[in-house]
C-alpha positions as CSV (number, residue, x, y, z in Angstrom):
1,X,0.0,0.0,0.0
2,X,3.1,2.3,0.2
3,X,2.5,3.6,-3.3
4,X,-1.0,2.1,-3.8
5,X,-2.0,5.5,-5.0
6,X,0.1,5.3,-8.1
7,X,-1.6,2.1,-9.3
8,X,-5.1,2.9,-8.0
9,X,-5.6,6.7,-8.0
10,X,-3.1,8.9,-9.6
11,X,-2.8,6.8,-12.8
12,X,-6.5,6.5,-13.2
13,X,-6.0,9.4,-15.5
14,X,-8.7,10.6,-18.1
15,X,-7.3,8.4,-20.8
16,X,-8.1,5.3,-18.9
17,X,-11.5,4.1,-19.7
18,X,-14.1,2.8,-17.1
19,X,-15.1,-0.8,-16.9
20,X,-15.1,-1.9,-20.5
21,X,-18.2,-3.9,-20.3
22,X,-21.1,-4.2,-17.7
23,X,-23.2,-7.4,-17.1
24,X,-26.0,-7.5,-19.6
25,X,-28.5,-8.6,-17.0
26,X,-30.1,-6.4,-14.4
27,X,-32.8,-6.6,-11.7
28,X,-34.6,-4.4,-9.2
29,X,-33.0,-5.3,-5.9
30,X,-34.2,-4.9,-2.3
31,X,-32.3,-2.1,-0.6
32,X,-32.0,-2.7,3.1
33,X,-30.8,-0.2,5.7
34,X,-28.8,-2.3,8.2
35,X,-28.2,-0.4,11.4
36,X,-25.0,-1.5,13.2
37,X,-24.0,-0.1,16.5
38,X,-20.4,1.0,17.2
39,X,-20.1,-2.1,19.2
40,X,-20.8,-4.2,16.0
41,X,-24.2,-5.5,17.1
42,X,-26.4,-6.2,14.0
43,X,-30.0,-5.2,15.1
44,X,-32.8,-4.9,12.6
45,X,-33.2,-4.0,8.9
46,X,-35.7,-1.7,7.1
47,X,-37.1,-2.7,3.7
48,X,-37.2,0.4,1.6
49,X,-37.4,-1.0,-2.0
50,X,-39.1,-3.6,-4.2
51,X,-38.4,-7.3,-3.9
52,X,-36.1,-9.1,-6.2
53,X,-37.7,-11.8,-8.3
54,X,-35.8,-14.4,-10.2
55,X,-36.6,-12.7,-13.6
56,X,-37.1,-14.1,-16.9
57,X,-33.6,-15.2,-17.0
58,X,-33.9,-17.5,-14.0
59,X,-31.6,-15.4,-11.8
60,X,-31.7,-16.4,-8.2
61,X,-32.8,-13.8,-5.5
62,X,-30.4,-11.4,-4.5
63,X,-30.4,-8.4,-2.2
64,X,-28.3,-5.2,-2.1
65,X,-27.5,-4.0,1.4
66,X,-26.4,-0.8,2.8
67,X,-24.7,-1.1,6.3
68,X,-25.2,1.9,8.5
69,X,-23.6,2.8,11.7
70,X,-26.5,4.8,12.9
71,X,-28.4,3.5,16.0
72,X,-31.9,4.3,14.9
73,X,-33.7,2.6,12.0
74,X,-34.8,4.6,9.0
75,X,-38.4,5.6,9.0
76,X,-38.8,4.8,5.3
77,X,-40.3,1.4,6.1
78,X,-41.3,-1.2,8.5
79,X,-38.6,-2.8,10.4
80,X,-38.0,-6.6,9.7
81,X,-35.7,-9.0,11.5
82,X,-32.9,-10.0,9.2
83,X,-31.1,-12.8,11.2
84,X,-29.4,-13.5,14.4
85,X,-27.5,-11.0,16.2
86,X,-23.7,-10.7,16.1
87,X,-21.9,-10.3,19.5
88,X,-20.3,-7.1,20.3
89,X,-16.7,-6.5,19.4
90,X,-14.2,-7.1,22.3
91,X,-10.8,-7.2,20.8
92,X,-8.7,-10.0,22.0
93,X,-5.2,-9.7,23.5
94,X,-2.5,-9.5,20.9
95,X,-0.8,-12.5,22.4
96,X,-3.7,-14.6,21.2
97,X,-2.5,-14.1,17.6
98,X,0.6,-16.1,16.6
99,X,3.1,-15.1,13.8
100,X,4.6,-18.0,11.9
101,X,6.6,-18.8,8.8
102,X,5.6,-21.2,6.2
103,X,8.2,-22.6,3.7
104,X,6.7,-22.4,0.2
105,X,8.7,-23.1,-2.9
106,X,11.9,-22.4,-1.0
107,X,10.5,-19.0,0.0
108,X,9.7,-17.8,3.6
109,X,6.0,-16.9,3.9
110,X,4.8,-15.0,6.9
111,X,1.3,-15.5,8.3
112,X,-0.6,-14.9,11.4
113,X,-3.2,-17.4,13.0
114,X,-5.7,-17.3,15.9
115,X,-8.6,-19.5,17.0
116,X,-8.9,-23.2,17.7
117,X,-12.3,-24.0,16.3
118,X,-15.0,-23.2,13.8
119,X,-14.8,-22.7,10.0
120,X,-11.4,-21.6,8.5
121,X,-11.1,-18.2,7.2
122,X,-8.1,-16.8,5.3
123,X,-7.6,-13.0,5.0
124,X,-5.9,-11.7,2.0
125,X,-4.4,-8.1,1.9
126,X,-4.1,-5.7,-1.0
127,X,-1.3,-4.2,-3.0
128,X,1.6,-3.0,-0.8
129,X,0.0,-4.1,2.4
130,X,0.4,-7.2,4.5
131,X,-1.4,-9.4,7.1
132,X,-1.1,-6.6,9.8
133,X,-3.7,-4.7,7.8
134,X,-6.2,-7.3,9.3
135,X,-5.1,-6.7,13.0
136,X,-8.5,-5.3,13.9
137,X,-10.3,-8.4,12.5
138,X,-8.3,-11.4,13.4
139,X,-9.0,-11.3,17.3
140,X,-12.7,-10.7,16.9
141,X,-13.1,-13.4,14.1
142,X,-11.0,-15.9,16.0
143,X,-13.7,-16.1,18.8
144,X,-15.7,-18.5,16.5
145,X,-13.3,-19.2,13.6
146,X,-9.9,-20.6,12.7
147,X,-8.4,-17.3,11.2
148,X,-5.4,-17.0,9.1
149,X,-3.9,-13.8,7.5
150,X,-1.1,-14.3,5.0
151,X,1.6,-12.0,3.5
152,X,1.5,-12.7,-0.3
153,X,4.9,-13.5,-2.0
154,X,6.8,-10.1,-2.3
155,X,4.8,-8.4,0.4
156,X,5.0,-7.8,4.2
157,X,7.6,-9.9,5.7
158,X,7.4,-12.7,3.1
159,X,10.3,-13.3,0.9
160,X,10.9,-10.9,-2.0
161,X,12.7,-12.7,-4.8
162,X,14.0,-10.4,-7.5
163,X,12.0,-10.4,-10.7
164,X,14.9,-8.5,-12.6
165,X,16.4,-11.6,-14.2
166,X,13.0,-12.8,-15.3
167,X,10.6,-11.7,-18.1
168,X,8.3,-8.9,-16.9
169,X,5.3,-10.1,-15.0
170,X,6.1,-13.7,-14.8
171,X,6.8,-13.9,-11.0
172,X,4.4,-11.5,-9.3
173,X,1.2,-12.5,-11.0
174,X,-2.3,-13.5,-9.8
175,X,-1.6,-17.0,-10.8
176,X,1.4,-17.1,-8.6
177,X,-0.5,-15.7,-5.7
178,X,-3.6,-17.8,-6.3
179,X,-1.4,-21.0,-6.2
180,X,0.2,-19.7,-3.1
181,X,-3.2,-19.5,-1.4
182,X,-4.3,-22.9,-2.5
183,X,-1.0,-24.5,-1.3
184,X,-1.4,-22.6,1.9
185,X,-4.9,-24.2,2.4
186,X,-3.4,-27.7,1.8
187,X,-0.1,-27.3,3.8
188,X,-1.2,-25.0,6.7
189,X,-4.9,-24.7,7.0
190,X,-5.6,-28.4,6.1
191,X,-9.2,-27.7,5.3
192,X,-11.4,-25.8,2.9
193,X,-11.6,-22.1,3.8
194,X,-13.6,-18.8,3.2
195,X,-11.3,-16.2,1.6
196,X,-11.9,-12.6,2.8
197,X,-10.1,-10.3,0.4
198,X,-9.3,-6.6,0.2
199,X,-8.5,-4.6,-3.0
200,X,-6.0,-6.6,-5.2
201,X,-6.3,-9.5,-2.8
202,X,-9.8,-9.8,-4.3
203,X,-8.3,-10.9,-7.6
204,X,-6.0,-13.3,-5.9
205,X,-9.0,-14.8,-4.1
206,X,-11.0,-15.2,-7.4
207,X,-7.9,-16.7,-9.1
208,X,-7.7,-19.3,-6.2
209,X,-11.4,-20.1,-6.5
210,X,-11.2,-20.6,-10.2
211,X,-8.1,-22.8,-10.0
212,X,-9.5,-25.1,-7.3
213,X,-13.1,-24.3,-6.3
214,X,-13.1,-27.6,-4.1
215,X,-10.7,-25.8,-1.6
216,X,-12.7,-22.6,-1.4
217,X,-15.9,-22.4,0.6
218,X,-16.8,-18.8,-0.3
219,X,-15.4,-15.5,-1.3
220,X,-16.0,-12.0,0.3
221,X,-14.5,-9.3,-1.8
222,X,-14.0,-5.9,-0.1
223,X,-13.5,-3.0,-2.5
224,X,-12.0,-5.4,-5.1
225,X,-9.5,-3.8,-7.5
226,X,-11.1,-2.6,-10.8
227,X,-7.7,-3.0,-12.4
228,X,-7.9,0.4,-14.2
229,X,-4.3,0.1,-15.5
230,X,-5.2,-3.1,-17.4
231,X,-4.3,-3.0,-21.0
232,X,-8.1,-3.6,-22.0
233,X,-9.1,-0.5,-20.0
234,X,-6.6,1.9,-21.7
235,X,-7.5,3.9,-24.7
236,X,-5.6,2.6,-27.7
237,X,-3.8,5.9,-28.3
238,X,-2.3,6.0,-24.9
239,X,-1.2,2.3,-24.6
240,X,2.4,3.0,-26.1
241,X,3.0,5.9,-23.7
242,X,1.8,3.9,-20.7
243,X,4.0,1.0,-21.7
244,X,6.9,3.3,-22.3
245,X,6.5,4.8,-18.9
246,X,6.2,1.3,-17.2
247,X,9.5,0.4,-19.0
248,X,11.3,3.4,-17.8
249,X,10.1,2.9,-14.2
250,X,11.0,-0.8,-14.3
251,X,14.5,-0.6,-16.0
252,X,15.9,2.7,-14.9
253,X,16.8,4.3,-11.6
254,X,13.8,6.7,-12.0
255,X,11.5,3.9,-10.5
256,X,13.7,3.5,-7.5
257,X,14.0,7.3,-7.1
258,X,10.3,7.6,-7.0
259,X,9.9,4.7,-4.6
260,X,12.3,6.3,-2.2
261,X,10.5,9.6,-2.4
262,X,7.3,7.9,-1.1
263,X,8.7,5.4,1.1
264,X,8.7,7.8,4.0
265,X,6.2,8.1,7.0
266,X,4.9,11.5,6.0
267,X,4.3,10.3,2.4
268,X,2.7,6.9,3.4
269,X,0.4,9.0,5.9
270,X,-0.7,11.2,3.1
271,X,-1.5,8.3,0.7
272,X,-3.5,6.5,3.4
273,X,-5.4,9.7,4.2
274,X,-6.5,9.8,0.5
275,X,-7.9,6.3,0.5
276,X,-9.3,6.4,4.1
277,X,-12.5,8.4,4.5
278,X,-11.9,9.0,8.2
279,X,-8.4,10.4,8.7
280,X,-8.5,9.6,12.3
281,X,-8.1,5.9,11.3
282,X,-4.8,6.7,9.8
283,X,-2.6,6.3,12.9
284,X,1.1,6.1,13.4
285,X,0.8,2.5,14.2
286,X,-1.0,1.9,10.8
287,X,1.8,4.0,9.0
288,X,4.4,1.8,10.7
289,X,2.7,-1.4,9.8
290,X,2.6,-0.5,6.2
291,X,5.9,1.1,5.8
292,X,8.3,-1.1,7.9
293,X,7.9,-4.2,5.6
294,X,8.1,-1.9,2.5
295,X,11.5,-0.9,3.4
296,X,12.8,-4.6,3.3
297,X,15.3,-5.5,0.7
298,X,13.7,-6.3,-2.6
299,X,10.5,-4.3,-2.0
300,X,11.2,-1.7,-4.6
301,X,11.6,-4.3,-7.3
302,X,8.3,-6.0,-6.4
303,X,6.4,-2.6,-6.4
304,X,7.9,-1.7,-9.7
305,X,7.3,-5.1,-11.3
306,X,3.7,-5.0,-10.3
307,X,2.8,-1.4,-11.3
308,X,3.9,-2.6,-14.8
309,X,1.5,-5.5,-14.7
310,X,-1.2,-4.5,-17.2
311,X,-2.2,-8.0,-18.1
312,X,-3.7,-10.9,-16.4
313,X,-7.3,-11.4,-15.3
314,X,-10.1,-8.8,-14.7
315,X,-12.8,-9.2,-12.0
316,X,-15.6,-8.8,-14.6
317,X,-14.1,-11.8,-16.6
318,X,-13.7,-13.9,-13.4
319,X,-16.9,-13.4,-11.5
320,X,-19.2,-15.1,-14.2
321,X,-17.1,-18.3,-13.9
322,X,-16.8,-18.6,-10.1
323,X,-18.5,-21.7,-8.7
324,X,-18.4,-20.7,-5.0
325,X,-20.6,-18.2,-3.0
326,X,-19.5,-14.6,-3.4
327,X,-20.5,-11.5,-1.5
328,X,-19.1,-8.1,-2.4
329,X,-18.7,-5.1,0.1
330,X,-17.7,-1.7,-0.9
331,X,-16.8,1.4,1.0
332,X,-18.9,4.1,-0.8
333,X,-16.2,6.9,-0.3
334,X,-13.4,4.9,-1.9
335,X,-11.7,7.4,-4.2
336,X,-9.6,4.8,-5.9
337,X,-12.1,2.1,-6.8
338,X,-15.4,4.2,-7.3
339,X,-18.5,2.4,-6.0
340,X,-20.4,3.6,-9.1
341,X,-18.4,1.2,-11.1
342,X,-18.2,-1.5,-8.4
343,X,-21.9,-1.9,-8.4
344,X,-21.7,-3.4,-11.8
345,X,-20.2,-6.5,-10.2
346,X,-23.2,-7.0,-8.0
347,X,-25.3,-7.7,-11.0
348,X,-23.5,-11.0,-11.8
349,X,-25.6,-14.0,-11.1
350,X,-22.7,-15.5,-9.1
351,X,-22.7,-12.6,-6.5
352,X,-25.2,-13.0,-3.8
353,X,-25.2,-9.6,-2.2
354,X,-23.5,-6.3,-2.9
355,X,-23.1,-4.5,0.5
356,X,-22.6,-0.7,0.5
357,X,-20.5,0.5,3.4
358,X,-21.3,4.1,4.0
359,X,-18.7,6.8,4.9
360,X,-15.8,4.3,4.5
361,X,-12.9,4.3,2.1
362,X,-10.8,1.8,0.3
363,X,-9.8,-0.4,3.3
364,X,-13.1,-0.9,5.4
365,X,-11.7,-3.9,7.2
366,X,-9.3,-1.5,8.9
367,X,-11.2,1.8,8.8
368,X,-14.5,0.4,10.0
369,X,-13.9,-3.2,11.4
370,X,-17.2,-2.8,13.4
371,X,-19.0,-3.0,10.1
372,X,-16.9,-5.6,8.4
373,X,-16.4,-8.2,11.2
374,X,-20.3,-8.9,11.6
375,X,-20.6,-9.2,7.8
376,X,-17.9,-11.8,7.7
377,X,-19.3,-13.8,10.5
378,X,-22.8,-13.7,8.9
379,X,-21.4,-14.8,5.4
380,X,-19.4,-17.6,6.9
381,X,-22.4,-18.8,9.0
382,X,-24.7,-18.7,6.1
383,X,-22.5,-21.1,4.1
384,X,-20.9,-23.2,6.9
385,X,-23.2,-26.1,6.2
386,X,-22.3,-26.2,2.4
């Protein structure tokens, strides 16, 4: 995340087109206000729109939710009970979370784990982040789940093999990371798991689910990356310029100089304040959790290799092919992945719910864990018998 703004915000210039194609099907979905207290207690919902029928194309019923931190229900309609309540959040002691190293393909992979029973849940971070970005979620979810958070290869405190002696975008790819997650499920988790993913981590989760759906019980995609730098989303006349710039950044000292200019506490804090709606959530602790691993040897080469990654899969191409349950949650104040475009993903038949998180930015799991943790618990509970 140190320079996530480059790939997600600043480079989303006017020459980059929006989502190239939207799902051809649509439906009138039930819009539900779901009040959630600051303690994370899901109370009651209010129906304010028309119901979702299956439609002429046989689509299954789906609802669009809007999670609210308000304590009072809207007066727009009659309150209806949605489901069982979720216990109030009581963060566990940090000592309850263990940090371990897993050997994968001769690389060291850091992961954190907590919880002794319940369904397995694996938390997958976004670009430039690491498993510490889930520090507000692991203790709570571990009360009733076996929780794992992993540093993808090249990020956090996992190994950072150099891509310099390899063809561009052959090491740090979604196929590599998807395979890493599947091997992690086999070697460490020893069970099928729910994948809870933020940003670019959502593409990783989708890739894993497509590679081996038998190992994945469900996917929750939180502000999944739109991949606006993808070659298919660039106007034809600017593709040569984008490619030239990527080549310069990757092969000359200019890229390293740029990385050095932003790999500083004040720069990281500024970038985080751009993608978080609530600036108070951008603490010195958060800056340190993001920046320190980004200063490890090899981090700059990983960063430069990935921002030059304009190929690979797109979420709108992957979602129709997924065979596992999918829920999408989206912070409506995300400046990097606009919710207006993200809502198109909620129209795919494979997506059960599209959940709007009000007044939250790009990283809701950290900015508003009191909203995200109950949603994860409800999603897992819904499909634990599958």
